[in-house]
Backbone as ProteinMPNN parsed JSONL, in Angstrom:
{"seq_chain_A": "MADKLLIIMVNTDPRNGAELGAPFFQATVAAAMEYEVEIILTGNSGQLAKAGFAEHLYIREGVSKSIYDIMKDAHLAGVKFKVCTPTIEMWGDDLIPEISETVGGAYVISEAMDENTVTFTY", "coords_chain_A": {"N_chain_A": [[0.844, -1.194, 0.0], [0.456, 2.233, -0.727], [2.256, 4.961, 0.789], [2.308, 7.624, 0.535], [0.71, 10.623, -0.457], [0.336, 12.501, -3.262], [-0.653, 15.539, -4.355], [-1.485, 17.282, -7.13], [-2.052, 20.422, -8.104], [-3.198, 21.901, -10.789], [-5.114, 22.41, -12.76], [-7.182, 23.549, -11.395], [-9.271, 26.285, -10.94], [-8.355, 29.108, -9.378], [-10.024, 31.234, -8.874], [-12.463, 30.216, -8.389], [-13.761, 29.403, -5.606], [-15.184, 27.174, -4.67], [-14.021, 25.021, -5.926], [-11.675, 24.682, -4.584], [-11.793, 23.583, -2.041], [-11.909, 20.667, -1.743], [-9.266, 19.494, -2.501], [-7.556, 20.573, -0.49], [-8.825, 19.838, 1.907], [-8.834, 17.027, 1.672], [-6.087, 16.551, 1.639], [-5.411, 17.414, 4.222], [-6.819, 15.576, 5.815], [-5.55, 13.175, 5.015], [-2.944, 13.679, 5.932], [-3.483, 13.804, 8.674], [-4.061, 11.174, 9.034], [-1.621, 10.173, 9.052], [-0.215, 9.851, 6.662], [2.328, 10.66, 4.306], [2.169, 13.747, 2.788], [2.047, 15.804, -0.035], [1.432, 18.859, -1.655], [1.492, 20.129, -4.809], [1.718, 23.143, -6.381], [0.893, 24.558, -9.405], [0.721, 25.985, -12.745], [-2.303, 27.869, -13.329], [-3.252, 27.448, -10.763], [-1.034, 27.91, -9.303], [-1.066, 30.505, -8.464], [-2.045, 30.474, -5.927], [0.11, 30.167, -4.317], [1.208, 32.632, -4.095], [1.996, 35.297, -1.955], [-0.553, 36.851, -0.127], [-2.585, 36.347, -1.972], [-4.439, 34.057, -1.661], [-5.622, 34.785, 0.677], [-7.845, 36.272, 0.248], [-9.739, 34.718, -0.855], [-12.546, 32.513, -0.744], [-14.281, 29.479, 0.065], [-17.007, 29.549, -0.228], [-19.55, 32.072, -0.079], [-20.04, 33.545, 3.086], [-18.526, 31.807, 4.602], [-16.157, 31.746, 7.152], [-13.41, 31.202, 7.209], [-10.623, 31.834, 5.204], [-9.28, 30.698, 2.031], [-6.554, 30.674, 2.327], [-6.358, 30.388, 5.121], [-7.305, 27.774, 5.349], [-5.331, 26.448, 3.934], [-3.185, 26.942, 5.666], [-4.049, 25.451, 7.872], [-3.872, 22.882, 6.766], [-1.128, 22.734, 6.38], [-0.248, 22.86, 9.037], [-1.17, 20.389, 9.837], [0.642, 18.793, 8.663], [0.992, 18.738, 5.916], [2.987, 19.239, 3.072], [3.795, 21.967, 1.117], [4.599, 22.695, -2.204], [6.016, 24.416, -5.004], [5.995, 24.736, -8.526], [8.718, 25.506, -10.675], [8.152, 26.945, -13.192], [5.841, 28.249, -12.4], [6.632, 30.23, -10.626], [7.956, 31.829, -12.411], [5.77, 32.731, -13.843], [4.029, 33.952, -11.918], [5.56, 35.26, -10.011], [7.938, 35.596, -7.248], [7.224, 36.12, -4.621], [6.308, 34.433, -2.152], [4.006, 32.47, -0.109], [4.74, 31.628, 3.311], [4.42, 28.921, 3.786], [5.264, 27.441, 1.654], [7.545, 25.016, 0.945], [9.459, 24.324, -0.872], [10.826, 24.745, -4.159], [10.147, 23.107, -7.13], [10.874, 21.148, -10.086], [9.678, 19.929, -13.286], [10.726, 17.324, -13.6], [10.886, 16.4, -10.977], [8.179, 16.259, -10.266], [7.21, 14.3, -12.075], [8.829, 12.113, -11.328], [8.034, 11.662, -8.639], [5.278, 11.166, -8.989], [5.355, 8.801, -10.416], [6.35, 6.99, -8.647], [6.042, 3.923, -6.975], [5.119, 3.896, -4.379], [3.5, 6.014, -4.08], [0.413, 7.713, -4.304], [-1.327, 9.581, -6.642], [-3.221, 12.481, -6.945], [-4.939, 14.682, -9.084], [-5.94, 17.999, -9.576]], "CA_chain_A": [[0.0, 0.0, 0.0], [1.192, 3.493, -0.803], [2.337, 5.713, 2.039], [2.406, 9.044, 0.206], [-0.296, 11.225, -1.319], [0.813, 13.654, -4.01], [-1.755, 16.279, -4.96], [-1.001, 18.265, -8.089], [-3.096, 21.39, -8.44], [-2.794, 22.563, -12.016], [-6.302, 22.804, -13.526], [-8.148, 24.197, -10.519], [-9.364, 27.73, -11.131], [-8.318, 29.696, -8.048], [-11.096, 32.216, -8.702], [-13.667, 29.479, -8.021], [-13.49, 28.867, -4.279], [-15.799, 25.856, -4.477], [-13.098, 24.011, -6.437], [-10.462, 24.631, -3.77], [-11.973, 22.886, -0.769], [-11.612, 19.226, -1.747], [-7.858, 19.1, -2.41], [-6.959, 20.94, 0.795], [-9.416, 19.017, 2.962], [-8.335, 15.663, 1.521], [-4.685, 16.564, 2.065], [-5.385, 17.529, 5.685], [-7.259, 14.284, 6.362], [-4.488, 12.192, 4.772], [-1.848, 13.984, 6.86], [-3.944, 13.395, 10.007], [-3.995, 9.714, 9.034], [-0.183, 9.91, 9.096], [0.4, 9.666, 5.362], [3.128, 11.776, 3.822], [1.323, 14.461, 1.834], [2.588, 16.982, -0.703], [0.621, 19.548, -2.648], [2.314, 20.896, -5.742], [0.936, 24.2, -7.02], [1.452, 24.905, -10.7], [-0.268, 26.57, -13.649], [-3.114, 28.908, -12.701], [-3.345, 27.168, -9.332], [0.178, 28.437, -8.69], [-1.353, 31.804, -7.844], [-2.305, 30.239, -4.503], [1.403, 30.249, -3.619], [1.575, 34.042, -3.971], [1.628, 35.958, -0.708], [-1.683, 37.766, -0.215], [-3.598, 35.954, -2.955], [-5.471, 33.159, -1.129], [-6.245, 35.414, 1.851], [-9.079, 36.943, -0.183], [-10.588, 33.714, -1.501], [-13.351, 31.715, 0.183], [-14.959, 28.36, -0.585], [-18.302, 30.114, -0.604], [-19.945, 33.237, 0.698], [-20.476, 33.258, 4.442], [-17.531, 30.986, 5.298], [-15.253, 32.687, 7.807], [-12.006, 30.894, 6.916], [-10.19, 32.036, 3.82], [-8.536, 29.573, 1.462], [-5.237, 30.677, 2.969], [-6.522, 29.784, 6.455], [-7.438, 26.328, 5.134], [-3.99, 25.993, 3.573], [-2.377, 26.942, 6.895], [-4.491, 24.287, 8.651], [-3.28, 21.705, 6.123], [0.307, 22.775, 6.686], [-0.108, 22.486, 10.462], [-1.437, 18.95, 9.937], [1.794, 18.089, 8.117], [1.042, 18.803, 4.459], [4.081, 20.04, 2.522], [3.433, 22.698, -0.094], [5.705, 22.965, -3.127], [5.599, 25.166, -6.179], [6.804, 24.436, -9.715], [9.55, 26.611, -11.152], [7.465, 27.826, -14.152], [4.831, 29.031, -11.695], [7.315, 31.423, -10.123], [8.207, 32.668, -13.585], [4.493, 33.341, -14.24], [3.33, 34.706, -10.886], [6.493, 35.956, -9.128], [8.556, 34.799, -6.19], [6.768, 36.531, -3.294], [5.517, 33.243, -1.825], [3.554, 32.258, 1.263], [5.786, 30.922, 4.06], [4.153, 27.489, 3.819], [5.941, 26.787, 0.529], [8.804, 24.476, 1.469], [10.443, 24.02, -1.905], [10.518, 24.927, -5.57], [10.492, 21.865, -7.821], [10.701, 21.163, -11.532], [8.871, 18.879, -13.895], [11.31, 16.004, -13.348], [10.493, 16.007, -9.625], [6.759, 15.898, -10.296], [7.091, 13.011, -12.762], [9.473, 11.093, -10.503], [7.181, 11.369, -7.484], [4.014, 10.59, -9.454], [5.594, 7.446, -10.914], [6.831, 6.134, -7.565], [5.027, 2.917, -6.607], [4.634, 4.145, -3.021], [2.782, 7.29, -4.113], [-0.864, 7.85, -4.995], [-1.369, 10.945, -7.145], [-4.494, 13.085, -7.306], [-4.772, 15.958, -9.769], [-7.099, 18.908, -9.54]], "C_chain_A": [[0.881, 1.246, 0.0], [1.199, 4.198, 0.551], [2.453, 7.216, 1.804], [1.267, 9.442, -0.72], [0.31, 12.474, -1.942], [-0.396, 14.299, -4.678], [-1.149, 17.348, -5.855], [-2.173, 19.162, -8.457], [-2.611, 22.202, -9.635], [-4.002, 23.111, -12.777], [-7.347, 23.526, -12.7], [-8.109, 25.702, -10.734], [-9.404, 28.4, -9.757], [-9.384, 30.766, -7.815], [-12.403, 31.558, -8.295], [-13.412, 28.755, -6.701], [-14.06, 27.482, -4.047], [-14.891, 24.734, -4.963], [-11.911, 23.775, -5.508], [-10.596, 23.813, -2.492], [-11.484, 21.453, -0.772], [-10.122, 18.907, -1.661], [-7.224, 19.425, -1.056], [-7.522, 20.111, 1.943], [-8.912, 17.578, 2.885], [-6.878, 15.566, 1.958], [-4.577, 16.598, 3.586], [-5.785, 16.212, 6.33], [-6.165, 13.238, 6.191], [-3.303, 12.423, 5.71], [-2.226, 13.572, 8.282], [-3.932, 11.876, 10.146], [-2.55, 9.22, 8.956], [0.422, 9.467, 7.766], [1.298, 10.873, 5.087], [2.302, 12.442, 2.728], [2.056, 15.679, 1.291], [1.528, 17.54, -1.639], [1.575, 20.366, -3.506], [1.387, 21.869, -6.471], [1.637, 24.596, -8.31], [0.349, 25.459, -11.598], [-1.03, 27.696, -12.969], [-3.251, 28.702, -11.201], [-2.119, 27.672, -8.583], [-0.021, 29.796, -8.045], [-1.6, 31.66, -6.346], [-1.03, 30.31, -3.676], [1.841, 31.693, -3.396], [1.102, 34.608, -2.643], [0.479, 36.928, -0.97], [-2.808, 37.334, -1.14], [-4.743, 35.16, -2.321], [-6.181, 33.726, 0.103], [-7.595, 36.037, 1.516], [-10.024, 36.013, -0.925], [-11.309, 32.889, -0.444], [-14.037, 30.6, -0.599], [-16.337, 28.789, -1.061], [-18.592, 31.301, 0.304], [-20.428, 32.803, 2.082], [-19.533, 32.373, 5.246], [-16.493, 31.932, 5.886], [-13.779, 32.435, 7.505], [-11.708, 31.129, 5.44], [-9.51, 30.765, 3.32], [-7.146, 29.518, 2.09], [-5.306, 30.088, 4.377], [-6.597, 28.263, 6.351], [-6.091, 25.723, 4.749], [-3.081, 25.937, 4.804], [-2.756, 25.768, 7.786], [-3.878, 23.003, 8.087], [-1.793, 21.618, 6.449], [0.559, 22.369, 8.139], [-0.343, 20.994, 10.683], [-0.289, 18.124, 9.36], [1.909, 18.095, 6.609], [2.193, 19.713, 4.039], [3.592, 20.674, 1.226], [4.685, 22.984, -0.909], [5.151, 23.69, -4.342], [6.553, 24.825, -7.321], [7.524, 25.694, -10.189], [8.83, 27.498, -12.169], [6.394, 28.706, -13.493], [5.433, 30.327, -11.166], [7.594, 32.383, -11.278], [6.934, 33.4, -14.027], [3.975, 34.334, -13.206], [4.243, 35.429, -9.907], [6.953, 35.092, -7.973], [8.235, 35.28, -4.776], [5.78, 35.472, -2.807], [5.077, 33.224, -0.363], [4.627, 31.454, 2.008], [5.592, 29.407, 4.115], [4.8, 26.734, 2.656], [7.314, 26.329, 1.014], [9.874, 24.331, 0.401], [9.907, 24.403, -3.276], [11.009, 23.686, -6.299], [10.248, 22.025, -9.323], [9.866, 19.991, -12.005], [9.405, 17.485, -13.619], [10.94, 15.498, -11.951], [9.049, 15.512, -9.622], [6.574, 14.522, -10.938], [7.668, 11.891, -11.9], [8.593, 10.693, -9.322], [5.883, 10.688, -7.909], [4.182, 9.149, -9.905], [6.059, 6.479, -9.827], [5.714, 5.187, -7.123], [4.465, 3.102, -5.201], [3.827, 5.423, -2.919], [1.466, 7.126, -4.866], [-0.954, 9.321, -5.39], [-2.797, 11.334, -7.491], [-4.165, 14.368, -8.062], [-6.087, 16.723, -9.724], [-6.842, 20.072, -10.462]], "O_chain_A": [[1.922, 1.287, 0.656], [0.274, 4.053, 1.35], [2.667, 7.987, 2.74], [0.903, 8.708, -1.638], [0.741, 13.388, -1.239], [-1.08, 13.662, -5.479], [-0.397, 18.209, -5.398], [-3.157, 18.714, -9.046], [-1.742, 23.066, -9.516], [-3.91, 24.18, -13.38], [-8.307, 24.063, -13.254], [-7.042, 26.315, -10.711], [-10.398, 28.269, -9.043], [-9.621, 31.161, -6.673], [-13.349, 32.241, -7.901], [-12.908, 27.632, -6.686], [-13.479, 26.692, -3.302], [-14.979, 23.611, -4.467], [-11.216, 22.768, -5.639], [-9.588, 23.395, -1.923], [-10.719, 21.06, 0.109], [-9.735, 18.107, -0.809], [-6.439, 18.633, -0.536], [-6.785, 19.723, 2.85], [-8.597, 16.974, 3.91], [-6.487, 14.583, 2.588], [-3.753, 15.895, 4.171], [-5.153, 15.777, 7.293], [-5.879, 12.488, 7.125], [-2.723, 11.466, 6.224], [-1.389, 13.049, 9.018], [-3.806, 11.352, 11.253], [-2.288, 8.025, 8.815], [1.449, 8.788, 7.743], [1.046, 11.971, 5.584], [1.793, 11.764, 1.836], [2.61, 16.479, 2.045], [0.823, 16.798, -2.322], [2.353, 21.179, -3.007], [0.404, 21.466, -7.093], [2.822, 24.928, -8.31], [-0.828, 25.405, -11.242], [-0.475, 28.403, -12.127], [-3.354, 29.67, -10.447], [-2.161, 27.843, -7.364], [0.758, 30.199, -7.181], [-1.392, 32.604, -5.584], [-1.089, 30.495, -2.461], [2.743, 31.953, -2.599], [-0.051, 34.422, -2.253], [0.525, 37.723, -1.909], [-3.893, 37.913, -1.089], [-5.902, 35.558, -2.436], [-7.216, 33.208, 0.522], [-8.398, 36.299, 2.411], [-10.989, 36.457, -1.547], [-10.757, 32.602, 0.618], [-14.337, 30.757, -1.783], [-16.772, 28.435, -2.157], [-17.941, 31.489, 1.332], [-21.141, 31.809, 2.216], [-19.722, 32.207, 6.451], [-16.002, 32.823, 5.192], [-12.978, 33.369, 7.543], [-12.44, 30.683, 4.557], [-9.203, 29.866, 4.104], [-6.623, 28.435, 2.352], [-4.4, 29.361, 4.782], [-6.019, 27.55, 7.171], [-5.75, 24.623, 5.182], [-2.302, 24.997, 4.964], [-1.882, 25.148, 8.393], [-3.422, 22.143, 8.84], [-1.276, 20.544, 6.757], [1.488, 21.613, 8.421], [0.216, 20.404, 11.607], [-0.244, 16.907, 9.539], [2.844, 17.507, 6.067], [2.358, 20.81, 4.571], [3.047, 19.998, 0.353], [5.696, 23.452, -0.384], [3.966, 23.586, -4.661], [7.754, 24.649, -7.116], [6.992, 26.8, -10.107], [8.886, 28.72, -12.028], [6.088, 29.79, -13.991], [4.817, 31.39, -11.251], [7.479, 33.6, -11.129], [6.992, 34.528, -14.516], [3.534, 35.428, -13.558], [3.748, 36.153, -9.042], [6.431, 34.001, -7.746], [8.91, 34.883, -3.827], [4.573, 35.592, -3.018], [5.682, 33.863, 0.497], [5.349, 30.675, 1.385], [6.526, 28.685, 4.463], [4.87, 25.506, 2.684], [8.138, 27.139, 1.437], [11.059, 24.228, 0.717], [8.701, 24.387, -3.519], [12.149, 23.26, -6.113], [9.518, 22.914, -9.763], [9.41, 19.169, -11.21], [8.624, 16.554, -13.423], [10.709, 14.304, -11.764], [8.741, 14.47, -9.043], [5.86, 13.677, -10.4], [7.052, 10.835, -11.763], [8.43, 9.504, -9.044], [5.438, 9.74, -7.262], [3.25, 8.354, -9.791], [6.15, 5.275, -10.068], [4.575, 5.61, -6.922], [3.433, 2.517, -4.87], [3.501, 5.874, -1.821], [1.409, 6.49, -5.918], [-0.69, 10.204, -4.575], [-3.493, 10.63, -8.223], [-3.212, 15.065, -7.714], [-7.176, 16.157, -9.822], [-7.686, 20.959, -10.586]]}, "name": "protein", "num_of_chains": 1, "seq": "MADKLLIIMVNTDPRNGAELGAPFFQATVAAAMEYEVEIILTGNSGQLAKAGFAEHLYIREGVSKSIYDIMKDAHLAGVKFKVCTPTIEMWGDDLIPEISETVGGAYVISEAMDENTVTFTY"}
């Protein structure tokens, strides 16, 4: 059985808060279950790595926690956040402190192909 969950957020539209809940909640639950969990932010979803961006996004109207608050909760549960190099080139390098590493395409492919890793994409 796999012991790592890799979540790649590439197609999720960060302007649609309803799309953002599932990956962060699933990552938090997996980390609480003591799985190793990484979320890689790339493409348009890479904007979530920008300082100040996710603080103004919400899953839906009336929810008190911002997407950034949910990301911080995931990080506190043990989720590691990483950002792809092209994302920094697109959106800048002023990143949230929860980003632990910048990775390239070879890292993403290597981790996704590892037999001990389950990969979800959003």
